[in-house]
C-alpha positions as CSV (number, residue, x, y, z in Angstrom):
1,M,112.0,113.8,105.4
2,N,109.2,113.5,102.8
3,D,109.8,109.5,101.8
4,K,108.2,108.2,98.7
5,I,106.6,105.0,100.0
6,A,104.4,103.0,97.5
7,V,101.5,100.5,98.3
8,F,101.4,97.6,95.3
9,P,98.2,95.9,97.1
10,G,96.5,92.7,95.4
11,S,95.3,89.4,97.0
12,F,98.7,88.0,95.6
13,S,97.3,84.4,95.6
14,P,99.7,83.8,94.2
15,F,102.3,85.9,93.7
16,T,103.2,85.5,90.4
17,L,106.2,86.5,88.3
18,G,104.7,89.7,86.9
19,H,103.9,91.2,90.3
20,Q,107.5,90.0,90.7
21,Y,108.2,92.1,87.8
22,V,106.4,95.1,88.5
23,I,108.2,95.9,92.0
24,N,111.9,95.5,91.0
25,R,111.2,98.0,87.8
26,A,109.7,100.6,90.5
27,L,112.0,100.1,93.4
28,P,114.4,102.5,92.1
29,L,111.1,105.1,92.0
30,F,110.2,104.8,95.7
31,D,112.0,105.1,99.2
32,K,110.4,102.1,100.0
33,I,107.6,99.4,98.1
34,I,105.1,97.9,100.6
35,I,103.6,95.7,99.2
36,A,99.6,95.2,100.8
37,V,98.2,91.6,101.2
38,G,94.4,92.9,101.3
39,T,91.4,91.2,103.2
40,N,88.0,90.2,101.2
41,S,86.1,88.5,103.9
42,S,82.8,87.7,100.8
43,K,86.3,86.2,98.8
44,E,87.7,82.5,99.3
45,Y,91.7,82.2,98.7
46,Y,92.8,79.0,97.6
47,F,96.8,80.0,99.3
48,S,96.1,81.2,102.4
49,E,96.7,84.8,103.9
50,K,100.0,83.2,105.9
51,Q,101.4,81.8,102.8
52,R,101.3,84.6,100.3
53,I,102.5,86.1,103.0
54,Q,105.6,83.8,103.6
55,W,106.1,83.4,100.1
56,M,106.8,87.2,99.5
57,E,108.9,87.4,102.5
58,D,110.9,84.8,101.1
59,I,111.7,86.2,97.6
60,F,112.5,89.4,98.7
61,K,114.5,89.2,102.6
62,D,117.3,90.8,101.0
63,E,115.4,93.5,99.6
64,P,115.0,96.3,102.7
65,K,113.5,98.6,100.9
66,I,110.5,96.0,100.3
67,E,108.0,95.5,103.3
68,I,104.9,92.9,103.3
69,R,101.7,94.0,105.0
70,K,98.2,92.8,105.4
71,Y,95.0,95.0,105.5
72,E,91.2,95.7,104.6
73,G,89.0,98.0,103.9
74,L,89.7,101.3,101.0
75,T,93.7,100.7,99.5
76,V,93.5,104.5,100.7
77,D,92.8,104.6,104.0
78,F,95.8,102.0,104.0
79,C,97.8,104.4,102.5
80,K,97.0,107.6,104.5
81,S,97.3,104.8,107.8
82,I,100.8,104.5,106.9
83,N,101.8,108.4,105.0
84,A,102.2,106.8,101.3
85,N,101.0,109.0,98.8
86,F,101.5,106.3,96.0
87,I,100.0,103.4,94.5
88,L,101.6,101.0,92.4
89,R,99.2,98.8,89.7
90,G,101.1,96.7,86.8
91,L,99.5,96.7,83.8
92,R,98.9,93.8,81.4
93,N,96.6,95.0,78.4
94,S,94.1,97.5,77.4
95,K,91.6,95.5,79.6
96,D,94.0,95.9,82.8
97,F,93.6,99.7,81.7
98,N,90.6,99.9,81.8
99,Y,90.0,98.4,84.9
100,E,93.2,99.8,87.0
101,K,92.2,103.2,85.2
102,E,88.3,103.6,86.8
103,I,89.9,102.3,90.2
104,A,92.5,105.1,90.1
105,Q,90.2,107.7,89.5
106,V,87.6,106.4,92.5
107,N,90.7,106.5,94.9
108,Q,91.9,109.8,93.3
109,T,88.1,110.7,94.3
110,L,88.5,109.3,97.4
111,N,91.8,111.0,98.4
112,Q,93.7,113.3,96.2
113,K,97.0,113.4,97.3
114,I,97.9,110.1,96.7
115,E,98.8,108.9,93.0
116,T,98.9,106.0,91.0
117,I,101.5,104.9,89.3
118,F,101.3,102.5,87.0
119,I,103.8,99.9,85.2
120,I,103.3,98.1,82.4
121,T,104.6,94.8,82.9
122,S,107.2,92.8,79.8
123,S,105.3,91.3,77.2
124,E,106.8,87.8,78.4
125,Y,104.1,88.3,81.2
126,T,101.2,89.5,79.4
127,H,99.9,86.1,79.5
128,I,100.7,85.6,83.6
129,S,97.8,86.1,85.9
130,S,96.8,84.8,89.7
131,T,92.9,83.5,88.1
132,L,95.3,81.5,85.6
133,V,98.2,80.2,87.8
134,R,95.4,79.2,90.0
135,E,93.6,77.0,87.9
136,V,96.8,75.2,86.5
137,A,97.6,74.5,89.9
138,K,94.2,72.7,91.1
139,N,94.0,71.2,88.3
140,G,97.8,69.4,89.3
141,G,99.7,71.2,86.6
142,D,102.9,72.8,86.8
143,I,103.3,76.3,87.9
144,S,106.4,77.2,87.8
145,K,107.4,78.9,84.9
146,F,104.4,81.6,86.0
147,V,105.6,82.3,89.8
148,P,109.2,83.3,91.1
149,K,111.0,80.5,92.7
150,G,110.4,80.3,96.1
151,I,106.9,79.1,95.6
152,K,106.4,75.5,96.1
153,L,103.0,73.9,96.4
C-alpha cells in the first residue's frame, strides 16, 4: 500500500487561520497530513512548542487524517523517515512564492522522490502571517480574528 502522506512543516508560532485553510483544502488530496513542528535552536519562540502542539491537537482532534509531530533537521530527511512523499506549503502572495520556490528546488535536489505541493490561500487570509499575529499578541491586541477558535492567550 502506497499512502499519500504530506508533511506540512513550520514553526506555527502561532498557528493561523491561513494555516488551517491550507490544511483543510489539502485534506481531500492526501491519506494523511502530518503537521510537522520544526525546531530551530537559534530561534526564540513567543509560544512554547508544547503550547503550539496542544493548540493544533485541539483544533484537529476530530480529524483522523491529521497528525502533529515535532522534528529537527532537514524537512526532506523527516519526510523520508516517515515515508512521506509530499511537502505541503501555503502561498499568500508572490513574495511567498519566490521564497517557497527556492526551498522546493533545494528539497528537490536533496531528494527527488519528494514533491512540494503548493496551496494558494483564500484572499481573506493573505494578510495574515504568524509574524504579524505575534506582534499583535505581544502588544496586547486581540488576535481572535487571525487564529482558529481554540487558540487563546
